[in-house]
Structure formats: structure tokens, C-alpha cells
C-alpha positions in Angstrom: 29.5 39.2 61.6 29.6 38.2 65.3 25.8 38.6 65.3 25.2 36.0 62.6 24.3 33.1 64.8 21.3 31.7 62.9 22.6 30.9 59.4 20.4 29.6 56.6 22.4 27.8 53.9 20.5 27.3 50.6 21.6 24.0 49.2 21.7 23.2 45.4 20.5 19.6 44.6 22.3 19.7 41.3 25.7 20.8 42.6 28.7 18.4 43.1 30.4 20.8 45.6 28.8 23.0 48.3 30.9 26.1 48.9 27.9 27.8 50.6 28.0 25.1 53.4 31.8 25.4 53.7 31.5 29.2 54.0 28.7 28.8 56.6 30.9 26.6 58.7 33.7 29.1 58.5 31.4 31.9 59.6 29.9 29.8 62.4 33.4 29.1 63.6 33.9 32.8 64.3 30.9 32.8 66.6 30.6 31.8 70.2 27.3 30.1 69.4 26.0 29.4 66.0 23.3 27.3 64.3 23.2 26.3 60.7 20.0 25.3 58.8 20.5 23.4 55.5 17.5 24.4 53.4 16.4 23.0 50.1 13.3 24.0 48.2 12.4 21.4 45.5 9.7 21.1 43.0 8.9 18.7 40.1 5.9 19.7 38.0 5.5 16.2 36.7 4.3 15.1 40.1 1.4 17.6 39.8 0.4 16.3 36.3 0.0 12.7 37.3 -3.8 12.5 36.8 -3.9 8.7 37.2 -2.9 9.1 40.9 -5.1 10.3 43.7 -4.1 13.4 45.7 -3.0 11.1 48.6 -0.8 9.1 46.3 0.8 12.3 44.9 1.4 13.5 48.5 3.1 10.2 49.3 5.3 10.5 46.2 6.3 14.1 47.2 7.0 12.9 50.7 9.3 10.2 49.3 11.2 12.8 47.3 11.6 15.1 50.3 12.7 12.2 52.5 15.3 11.2 49.9 16.7 14.7 49.8 16.8 14.9 53.6 18.9 11.7 53.7 21.2 13.1 51.0 21.8 16.3 53.1 22.5 14.1 56.2 25.2 12.4 54.2 26.7 15.7 53.3 26.9 16.6 57.0 28.8 13.5 58.0 32.2 15.2 57.9 30.9 17.8 60.4 29.3 15.3 62.8 31.9 16.1 65.5 31.5 19.8 65.1 30.1 21.9 68.0 27.8 23.7 65.5 24.1 22.9 65.7 22.9 21.7 62.3 19.3 21.4 61.2 17.9 20.1 57.9 14.8 21.3 56.2 13.5 20.3 52.7 10.3 21.8 51.4 8.1 21.4 48.3 7.8 24.8 46.7 7.6 26.0 43.1 9.3 29.4 43.8 12.6 28.9 45.5 13.1 32.6 46.5 9.7 32.7 48.2 10.4 29.5 50.1 13.7 31.0 51.3 12.2 34.2 52.5 9.4 32.4 54.3 12.0 30.2 56.1 14.0 33.4 57.0 10.9 34.9 58.6 9.8 31.7 60.3 13.3 30.7 61.5 14.4 34.2 62.4 17.6 33.7 60.5 20.1 36.6 60.5 22.1 35.5 57.4 21.4 33.7 54.2 24.3 32.0 52.4 23.9 30.8 48.8 26.3 29.7 46.1 26.2 32.0 43.1 26.8 30.8 39.5 27.3 33.0 36.5 24.0 33.5 34.8 23.4 33.1 31.1 22.9 36.6 29.6 19.7 35.7 27.8 18.2 33.9 30.8 19.1 36.8 33.0 17.2 39.2 30.7 14.1 37.0 30.5 14.0 35.4 33.9 15.1 37.1 37.2 17.4 34.6 38.9 16.8 33.6 42.5 19.9 35.6 43.5 18.3 38.8 42.3 15.0 38.1 44.0 16.9 37.5 47.3 18.8 40.7 47.0 15.6 42.7 46.4 13.4 41.0 49.0 15.3 39.1 51.6 14.9 40.8 55.0 18.3 39.8 56.3 21.9 40.0 54.8 22.7 37.7 51.9 26.1 36.2 51.3 26.6 35.0 47.8 29.5 32.6 47.6 31.9 31.9 44.7 34.4 29.0 44.4 37.1 30.8 46.5 38.2 30.7 50.1 38.7 33.5 52.5 42.4 33.7 53.3 43.4 35.0 56.7 45.2 38.2 56.3 43.6 39.0 52.9 41.6 42.0 51.8 38.0 43.0 52.4 36.5 45.7 50.2 33.5 47.9 51.4 31.6 49.8 48.7 29.9 53.0 49.7 28.3 56.1 48.2 30.1 58.7 50.2 28.7 61.8 48.5 25.0 60.9 49.2 23.5 63.3 51.8 20.1 61.7 52.5 19.8 60.2 55.9 19.0 56.6 54.7 22.0 56.4 52.5 24.3 57.8 55.2 22.9 55.2 57.7 23.5 52.5 55.1 27.1 53.7 54.5 27.8 53.6 58.2 26.3 50.1 58.5 28.4 48.8 55.6 31.7 50.2 56.9 31.0 49.1 60.5 30.1 45.6 59.4 33.1 45.5 57.1 35.5 46.5 59.9 34.1 43.7 62.1 34.6 41.1 59.3 38.1 42.4 58.5 39.0 42.1 62.2 37.7 38.6 62.5 39.6 37.5 59.4 42.7 39.6 60.4 42.2 41.2 56.9 42.8 44.7 55.7 39.7 46.8 55.0 39.6 48.9 51.9 37.0 51.4 51.0 35.8 52.1 47.4 33.7 55.0 46.2 32.8 55.7 42.6 32.1 59.2 41.3 30.1 60.0 38.1 31.6 60.7 34.7 31.1 64.2 33.4 27.8 64.2 31.3 28.6 64.7 27.6 25.4 66.6 27.0 26.4 69.3 29.4 29.5 70.1 27.4 27.4 70.2 24.2 24.6 72.3 25.5 26.7 74.8 27.5 29.4 76.6 25.4 31.3 77.9 28.5 31.2 74.6 30.3 34.6 73.4 31.4 34.4 69.6 31.8 37.9 69.4 33.4 37.0 71.9 36.1 33.6 70.2 36.6 35.2 66.8 36.9 37.8 68.1 39.4 35.1 69.7 41.5 33.1 66.5 41.6 36.2 64.5 42.5 37.0 66.9 45.4 33.5 66.7 46.7 33.6 62.9 46.8 37.1 62.9 48.2 36.1 65.2 51.0 33.1 63.1 51.9 35.2 59.9 51.8 37.8 61.4 54.2 34.9 62.2 56.7 34.0 58.4 56.8 37.7 57.5 57.0 38.1 59.7 60.0 34.9 58.5 61.6 36.0 54.8 61.3 39.7 55.4 61.8 40.7 54.2 58.4 44.2 55.0 56.9 44.2 57.0 53.7 46.2 54.3 51.9 43.1 52.0 51.9 40.8 54.6 50.3 39.9 54.1 46.6 38.2 56.9 44.7 37.5 56.0 41.0 35.6 57.7 38.2 32.9 55.6 36.6 29.8 53.5 37.2 29.8 51.6 40.5 29.1 48.3 38.8 32.3 48.8 36.8 34.5 50.4 39.5 33.8 47.9 42.3 34.8 44.7 40.4 37.9 46.6 39.0 39.0 47.6 42.5 38.3 44.1 43.9 40.6 42.6 41.3 43.2 45.3 41.9 43.5 44.5 45.6 42.7 40.8 45.2 39.7 41.1 47.6 38.3 37.9 49.0 35.0 39.5 50.0 33.1 42.6 48.8 30.5 44.1 51.1 27.9 46.6 49.9 24.5 47.9 50.7 21.4 47.8 48.5 18.0 49.5 48.7 16.5 46.5 47.0 14.4 48.1 44.3 11.4 46.1 43.1 8.8 46.6 40.4 9.3 49.1 37.6 12.2 50.9 39.1 14.1 47.6 39.3 13.3 46.8 35.7 14.5 50.2 34.4 17.3 51.0 36.8 18.3 47.7 38.3 20.4 47.4 41.5 24.1 47.9 41.8 24.4 44.6 43.7 22.7 42.7 41.0 24.9 44.1 38.3 28.1 43.5 40.3 27.5 39.8 41.1 28.6 38.3 37.8 31.6 40.6 37.5 33.1 39.5 40.8 35.2 36.4 41.3 35.0 36.7 45.0 32.1 36.5 47.6 29.7 39.3 48.0 27.9 40.2 51.2 24.8 42.4 50.6 23.3 44.4 53.5 20.0 46.2 53.6 19.0 49.3 55.5 17.9 48.7 59.1 14.4 50.1 58.2 
């Protein structure tokens, strides 16, 4: 986390509180030098439909709205005016928030995006992909989704990994997640825990293979994951008491473990599926968001 020095905070114009800004200031306080950009993409379709106005008049109206929002953000920053953090404000007119955010990440070379996350309506989530999901799939830098909860010093940080994966990309992502989690835990004087889920025995195997022993199969799978997890524990000097190996789907196991240890932050990696694979399979990070009551930091592979 020491490398996060150019932080982009996505501000919500409809929110009364701004936990993302509060969290950004907390992260910046851990850095030797840090800059925070308050970013707000706004759009009002009614301004585009005003046929009685000329294009220049519509531009002036939009400029007035942008200026009003900039002034509002300046007022929000008043409590931080004596801070050593370098604050910047940017408000843009854009109809697709996630595209505006990603463009700003690329143009401003930001190394972390922080955004408040609210529980999504089930029906809306099914029909419309929330901005959070778009960012997890497409944002080129890490994304920290913030809930209404502080990071207590001396708390617990939970890193979620897929230890049994043997492909090079997943191993590299595992190493990145654990290394980043260790640094965050050190800065927060927190204890780092590691969670790995292993699959449930397929029911169809027991039905199709008469001699199949589900208990023996399950024990073998568990031993395989346990052995792989111990390799990571040794590599990163983690005590066995902070290792958690649970049977089930990752999207169920991770929130359960986070609640069990009262984690203030969950860190995981995502390959960021897009297109048909995302529609059919989804991403673990997306499915975990609404089940967690704590913050979630999502990392992408270096490639």
C-alpha cells in the first residue's frame, strides 16, 4: 500500500456521507507523499433534450452544473485544508461513469481507485451491471470498495487466494495478493489471515461411478489444498494459526471467514472476466461484494 500515492476518489453526488474520502485520507496518511483527486462524473439527459436552446447555451448550462459541483466538493474538503495531502478536484460531464473513471485513471496515472459501495438491488443487478462491477472487470489499477466501517489499528486483514492453482498467472496473482496484504497488515499493525476454498465433491461422480468413495476423494482434495497452502505460508512466513481452509464456493467461504475473524479488510485478486464468460461465470470479487460488511481491495494481475 506504500506505493499508492496517486489516489482517485469517486465521489457520490447523492450521498450524505463520504466514507471513500475518509478512507483515502487514511491511506494517504500512511504514505510519505500522497495526492488525492476527488472525481465526479455527472450527467443529466434533460440538458441534452432542451431543443429550444442552442448548443452554446446548453454548453453554458452544463458548465454551470459542473461549476456548482466543484464548489460543493471544495466545501467537503474544508475540514482537510490544513492537511499535508495534495488535493485536486475534477468534475466531468459523462453519461457512463465507469468509462469516465477509467479514462481519468489512465490520464492521471492513478495507482488506486477508492469508491463507496452500496448494496445493489437484486433485480437491478441482474438487468444492469453496476459501476462497481465494471470497475472490477476493466479498471487497470487496484480498486478499493469502501463500506460504512473504519479500519481499526490492530484488527484483522483477510487475504483470499486460490492456492491449488498451478498455472503461472494464478500463482503470480496469489503472490501479489499475499505480499500486498502483508504490507497492508504491517501498516495497520493488523494480523494477516489467509483463506482458501476447496471444491465440494461433485454429486454426479458418486452417482456415475459405483466404486467412487466421496469421503476419500474429499480428503484427498483437502490434503492437496492444505499442502499448497502451507507452501505459501512458508514462503511468506505466516503462522499456521492464521490459515483458513474451508470447503465450498469462494463467494460463500470468503464472507463467512471474514465474519468469523471480524476482518476490517478483505483483499483478493481477479482476472476481470468480460463479455460472455462474465455473463455466464461472473467473477468471485463481484459475487463477494454484497456479502461483505467490510472493505474489499481488488487487485489485478500485473500483465
